[in-house]
VEXDREN-914906 format. One line per 3 residues: number of its first residue (from 1); their letters; for each residue x, z, y of N, C-alpha, C. Coordinates in steps of 0.001 Angstrom, whole numbers, plus 524288, in hexadecimal, padded with zeros to 5 digits. Each point is the difference from the previous one (the first is absolute). Example, Ala and Ser with C-alpha at 12.3 -4.5 7.8 and 13.67 -1.06 7.14 Angstrom:
! VEXDREN-914906
1) AS) 83386 81E78 7E9C6 7FC86 80000 804A6 80384 80000 804B0  7FEA2 7FD30 8041A 80334 8003C 804A6 7FCFE 802DA 80442
//
This chain:
! VEXDREN-914906
1) MIT) 0D3E3 15754 EC3D0 7FEE2 7FA5F 80186 8011B 7FF1E 8049C  80176 7FA84 80263 8019B 7FE86 8048D 7FA39 7FC91 80120  7FD99 7FFD9 8047F 7FC21 7FE4F 802AB 8016A 7FD9C 80582
4) IRR) 7FF59 7FC7A 80248 7FF2A 7FDBE 805AD 7FACB 7FF7C 80225  7FFA1 802F0 803FC 7FA5D 7FF97 80162 7FFA8 801CF 805A2  7FBF4 7FEB0 8033F 7FF9B 800E7 804FB 7FF54 805E0 80129
7) LEG) 802E3 801EA 80394 7FECE 8061E 800EE 7FAF8 80070 80421  7FDA0 80415 7FF4E 7FBBA 80024 80343 80090 80557 8038F  7FC72 801F2 8031D 7FFE5 80448 803A0 80263 80429 7FCC6
10) KDY) 7FCD2 801EB 7FB6E 8025E 8044C 7FDE3 805AF 80052 7FDD9  80270 7FB2F 80065 80503 80074 7FE05 803D7 80038 8052B  7FE0A 80055 80447 80396 7FE77 80495 8036A 80530 80134
13) DIL) 7FE77 8038D 7FE37 803EE 8053D 80089 804EA 7FF02 7FD33  7FE99 7FEB1 7FAAC 804E7 7FED2 7FCB0 8041A 7FB31 80176  7FC4A 7FC44 802DC 8025B 7FBC0 80185 8046F 801BB 805A1
16) EKY) 7FD42 802F3 80334 80339 800CE 80513 8045A 80375 7FE30  7FF7F 8036C 7FBF4 8043A 80301 7FE6C 803B4 7FCE4 7FDA4  7FF38 7FB99 7FBAE 8030A 7FC15 7FE42 8033C 7FD19 803B2
19) IKT) 7FD9A 8000E 80592 801A1 7FBCB 8030C 80507 80354 80323  7FE9A 8040C 8018E 803E4 803B6 8014E 8046E 80086 7FD31  7FF1E 801A8 7FA7B 803F9 80225 7FCD2 80423 7FAFB 7FEFA
22) NGL) 7FE11 7FB73 80093 802E8 7FC8E 7FDFF 80214 7FC91 8067E  7FFC2 8014A 802A5 8014F 7FF04 80557 7FD32 7FB2A 802A0  7FC10 7FF38 7FD7A 7FCCD 7FA05 801A1 7FD7B 800FF 8050F
25) DKY) 7FE2A 8048F 80226 7FEE9 8005B 804CA 8020C 7FCB8 8039D  805A0 7FF26 800CE 80225 7FCC3 80437 7FE27 7FA19 7FEA1  7FED8 7FF62 7FC5F 7FD74 7F9C6 7FE04 7FA9A 7FF0C 7FFEC
28) SGF) 7FD62 804A8 7FDE6 7F994 7FFDE 80008 7FD66 802CD 80465  7FBB3 7FE71 80261 7FDAD 8018E 802CD 7FC64 802E2 7FED7  7FEA2 80254 7FAAD 7FCBD 8020F 7FD6E 7FBA7 800F9 80337
31) KDN) 7FBB8 7FCCC 7FFE5 7FA67 7FEE7 80310 7FC11 7FF85 7FBB6  7FAC7 802C5 80287 7FBCA 8004F 7FB69 7FDC9 7F9F0 7FFD7  80189 7FCA2 804DD 7FD76 7FAE6 7FDB2 803FE 7FC13 7FDD9
34) FIY) 80425 801E6 7FDF5 80213 7FDD9 7FC4C 7FFF2 7FFCE 7FBB9  8012D 7FDAE 7FBAB 7FFAE 7FE76 7FA85 803F3 801F0 7FC70  7FFA8 804B9 7FDE6 80417 7FFC5 7FBC1 7FF62 80028 7FAEC
37) IAV) 802BC 7FD65 7FD2E 7FFA4 7FEDC 7FA76 8054A 80390 7FD19  7FF57 8025B 7FBCF 80428 803A5 7FE1C 80082 7FDEE 7FA91  803DF 80105 7FD35 801D9 800EC 7FB39 80017 804BC 7FF70
40) IED) 7FCC8 80298 7FBF6 7FF6F 806A1 7FD73 801A7 7FF8F 7FB64  801B6 80455 7FE75 80123 80168 7FB03 7FF50 80572 7FF4D  7FD62 802E3 7FD2B 7FE46 805A9 7FFCD 7FF5E 80277 80538
43) RSI) 7FD88 7FD4D 802C5 7FE12 801ED 80500 803C8 8018D 803BA  8052E 7FC51 7FF5D 8043E 80028 802F5 80045 7F9B3 80225  80006 80069 804E2 801B8 7FA1B 803DA 8060A 7FDF6 7FD03
46) LGI) 7FFA5 7FB84 7FDFA 80544 7FDB3 7FE75 801AD 7FB39 804B2  7FBD1 7FE8E 80268 80108 7FBC8 803E9 7FBFA 7FEF9 803F5  7FF8D 7FD79 80421 7FB4A 7FE6A 80462 80037 7FB49 80258
49) SEI) 7FCFF 7FC79 80023 800A0 7FBDC 803C1 7FACF 8013E 804B6  80135 7FE45 8053B 7FB9C 801A8 8047C 7FFF1 7FAD2 80174  7F9CD 7FF1D 800E4 7FE23 7FB51 8025C 7FD18 800FD 803D3
52) EIA) 8010B 7FCF8 80488 7FD68 80049 804B6 7FCB0 7FA65 80070  7FAF7 7FFD7 80175 7FCB9 7FBB8 80118 802D3 7FD3C 805FE  8010F 7FB48 7FE5A 80148 7FCEB 8052C 7FCD0 7FBD4 8023F
55) GIK) 7FCAE 7FF39 7FD10 7FC93 7FC41 80269 7FB70 7FEF6 7FC40  7FCDA 7FAEF 800B5 7FC19 7FF1E 7FB7A 80303 7FCF0 7FDAA  7FECD 801CA 7FB26 80247 7FDC5 7FA70 80632 800C5 7FFD5
58) TAQ) 802DC 803F4 8031A 804ED 80154 7FF94 800DE 805C9 7FFE7  80464 80011 7FD75 80145 806A4 7FFA8 8065A 7FF77 8018A  800F2 804BB 80043 8065C 800EC 80095 8018B 802EF 7FC00
61) INL) 803B4 7FFE3 7FC60 80329 80495 7FDBE 804BE 802B4 802A6  7FEE9 803E5 802CB 802F7 802B5 802DD 8057C 801FE 7FCDF  7FDFE 80237 7FABA 80329 80399 7FE30 80009 7FF53 7F9F4
64) IFI) 80398 7FEFB 7FD57 7FFDF 80013 7FA06 804CD 803BF 7FD7D  80013 8050E 7FDB1 80312 8032D 7FE8F 7FFB8 801DB 7FAD1  80447 80054 7FD04 7FEA5 80133 7FB5C 80542 805B8 7FFA8
67) NQE) 7FF66 80408 7FDBA 80304 8049E 7FFB8 804E2 7FD52 7FE32  8048B 800FB 80240 8057E 80040 7FD5F 8008C 7FF2C 7FA25  7FE08 803D5 7FE30 8014E 8017B 7FA0D 7FB67 7FCA3 7FC31
70) NRK) 7FC3B 7FD3C 80233 7FDBE 7FCF9 7FCED 7FFE7 7FA20 801C5  803F8 7FED8 8034B 8010A 7FA5C 80058 8026D 7FCB8 7FA87  7FF4A 7FBA6 8009F 8028B 7FCA2 7FBAD 7FD41 801A8 7FAF8
73) EGL) 7FA70 80068 80172 7FC88 80006 7FB4A 7FB22 7FCF0 8004D  800B8 7FBE2 80366 7FAFF 7FDB7 800C2 7FB77 8012A 803BD  800B4 804C4 801FB 7FC2C 80250 80288 7FF50 7FE8D 805B3
76) GDG) 80424 7FDE2 80276 7FF89 7FE55 804C4 7FD34 7FA9B 80023  80129 7FBC4 7FB43 7FD9B 7FC1C 7FF72 7FA0C 8009F 7FF5A  7FE92 803E1 7FC73 7FAFE 80100 7FEC4 7FD80 8026B 80445
79) LFR) 8017B 80210 80360 7FDF1 802F9 804D8 7FF9D 7FB85 803BA  802FD 7FCD6 800DF 7FFE1 7FB07 802D6 7FB9A 7FD06 7FE97  7FF9F 7FE76 7FB5E 7FBA3 7FAEE 7FD51 7FAC9 80363 80002
82) STL) 7FF87 805EB 7FF81 7FB5C 8024F 80008 7FE50 800AC 8068F  80399 7FFEF 80387 7FE18 80147 80545 7FE52 7F8F7 80053  80197 7FB24 7FF31 7FE34 7FC68 800BA 7FAE7 7FE00 7FEA6
85) YYL) 7FFB1 80314 7FA85 7FAD6 7FEC4 7FCB0 7FC08 8038B 802CE  80176 803D7 80290 7FB5F 80360 8035B 7FECE 7FD19 80392  80380 7FDB5 80237 7FD75 7FCC7 8052F 7FD91 7FC1D 7FE57
88) LTN) 8021D 7FC10 7FCAB 7FCBA 7FB08 7FE59 7FA76 801DA 7FF4A  7FFBE 803AB 7FC78 7FAA9 8016D 7FDFF 7FC83 802CB 8039E  8018D 800B3 804DF 7FCC3 802D8 80492 8013D 7FBA5 803A7
91) GYE) 7FFE9 7FAE4 7FFA5 7FF2C 7FC38 80403 8044D 7FEC0 80283  8046B 800AC 7FF81 804B9 7FEBB 80232 8019F 7FB9E 7FDDB  802B1 7FC05 8039B 80161 7FACB 7FE6A 80778 8009B 8006D
94) NVL) 80174 801DA 8048C 805BD 80099 801C2 80124 804AA 7FF8F  8059D 80156 80076 80243 804E1 80190 805C6 7FEE8 80218  80105 80491 803A8 8032F 7FE9C 80460 8052A 804AF 7FC5C
97) IQS) 80354 7FE18 800DE 804A5 80336 7FCC5 8045B 7FFA0 80266  8024E 805BF 802C1 804F8 7FFFC 8023C 8053A 7FF2E 7FC9A  80440 7FD38 80172 803E4 7FDE6 7FDAF 803BF 80553 7FDCB
100) CKE) 8014C 80006 7FAF3 8026D 803B6 7FEC9 803BF 7FD47 7FC1A  804C5 80195 7FD83 801BC 7FE1F 7FBBA 7FD8F 7FFB4 7FBA3  7FDF3 804D8 7FD5E 7FCA3 80005 7FB19 7FBA7 7FBF7 800A5
103) IEH) 7FDE6 7FF6E 8046F 7FA84 7FDCC 7FF9D 8006E 7FA34 80067  804A4 7FE13 803B8 80245 7FB43 7FF48 800FB 7FCDA 7FA8E  801FA 8038D 7FCAE 801F8 8007A 7FB69 7FB07 7FD4B 7FCAA
106) FLF) 7FBF1 8037D 7FFEB 7FB7D 7FDD1 7FDE0 7FD66 7FC76 802B5  7FFDA 7FF9D 803E5 7FBD1 7FB28 80378 80424 7F9B6 7FE5F  80537 800E8 80021 80189 7FA72 80038 7FFE3 7FE0D 7FAA4
109) KRS) 7FFA0 80297 7FC03 7FDF5 7FE5E 7FA2E 7FB3B 7FECC 800A3  7FC5D 800C3 80374 7FB2D 7FE1A 7FF8A 7FF0A 7FD93 805E7  802D6 7FC11 8011A 800CF 7FDC1 80583 7FB91 7FD25 8014C
112) QGL) 7FC4D 7FE40 7FD06 7FA5F 7FBF1 80147 7FD80 80469 8030F  7FD90 7FE76 8042E 7FC4C 802B2 8020D 80226 802D7 8046C  8048A 80045 8012B 801A9 8028D 80408 8020E 7FE1E 80548
115) TEF) 7FE8A 801DB 8049C 801A8 7FEDF 80481 8036F 803B2 803D7  8053A 7FEA1 80113 80351 803EC 80228 7FF8F 7FFC0 80655  7FF1D 80503 802E2 80055 8008E 80572 8044C 80392 800CF
118) NVN) 801EF 7FF3E 80385 804C4 80226 8036E 7FC3F 8044A 80381  80007 8050C 7FF3E 7FD09 8040C 80381 80210 7FFA2 805B0  80504 7FE17 800C6 80157 7FF8C 804F0 7FDB2 7FC3B 802DE
121) ELV) 7FDFB 7FB5A 7FDA6 7FE44 7FAF2 801F7 7F9EE 80367 80171  7FE34 802DF 7FCDD 7F9B2 80063 8008A 7FF9B 804D4 804C8  80536 803DB 7FFBE 7FF4E 804E5 802B0 80394 800B9 80467
124) GKS) 80406 7FDE8 7FEAE 80452 8002A 803E4 8037A 80483 7FF76  8004E 80268 7FB85 801F9 804B7 7FF6B 8045F 8000C 7FC51  7FE91 7FEEF 7FBDC 80342 80165 7FA65 80009 7FA50 7FD50
127) SKK) 8059C 800B2 7FD94 80142 7FA9B 7FBD1 7FD86 80017 7FB22  7FC61 80499 7FE06 7FE96 7FFAE 7FAD5 7FCB2 7FAED 80027  7FFBA 7FE4B 7FB27 7FC0F 7FBE2 7FD2E 7FBC5 801B1 7FE4D
130) IYL) 7FBAF 7FDCF 7FFA3 7FB03 801B0 7FEFB 7FE57 7FBCD 7FC6D  7FDD0 80047 7FBD1 7FF17 7FAD8 7FC40 7F874 80142 8000C  7FD9A 7FB7C 80041 7FB37 80073 7FF2D 7FEEB 7FD6B 7FAA4
133) CNI) 7FD7D 80266 7FD79 800CB 7FE0C 7F980 7F856 7FF54 7FE59  7FFC3 7FC51 7FD5B 7FB43 7FE62 7FD61 7FF4C 80318 7FB4A  7FD33 80360 7FF00 7FEBB 8045F 7FC15 7FF34 7FD1F 7FBE3
136) SIL) 7FD2F 7FC88 7FFC1 7FE3F 7FD5F 7FA2F 80493 7FCC0 7FDE3  80318 7FE70 8032F 805F6 7FC37 7FEAB 8035F 8048F 7FE62  8002D 804BB 802F0 80456 8035B 7FDAE 7FD89 80160 7F9F8
139) LES) 7FC0B 801CC 7FFDD 7FE61 801CF 7FAA8 7FEAC 7FB9D 7FB96  801A5 7FC63 8011F 7FF67 7FBE5 7FBC3 8057E 7FF8C 7FBEE  804D6 8029E 803B6 8052C 800BB 7FCC7 7FFEB 80424 7FD35
142) KCR) 80204 7FFCF 7FBE6 80124 8035F 7FCD2 80361 806B1 80175  7FF0C 80334 7FDA5 802BF 8039F 80230 805B2 801F1 7FD56  8030C 8012A 803A2 805FF 80030 7FF5A 8023C 7FB50 7FD79
145) V) 80050 7FC5B 80363 80269 7FC21 7FDED 80591 80071 8025E
//
């Protein structure tokens, strides 16, 4: 049975191994103060999301990853929505999401509630876009549109 749940301290050994095995350590900061949500089947992690608290009522999703062999099964959509739901039920109203092809495909189908920022304008470094998204509005749309 597949479950999606928040990982706790007792899960961090397997999480750290998963991050290193999948080469995610170059993307993920793996810090104790980050929140990790995982897709799990039979005690094996199939994918993770990494959340960082960005401010009052705002969080940032740093990473969403599904194992290559488990993609195209709707797990990424489920993990993303579960991550948003977790944030909403824990008092967060908005989420910051860095641009990538897969996430833009998801977000642009649910274009209400999005504000686009160019990181270059904010910090003078990168040209990557960041989206500020209203969680409630994103969750109102149906899965896998």
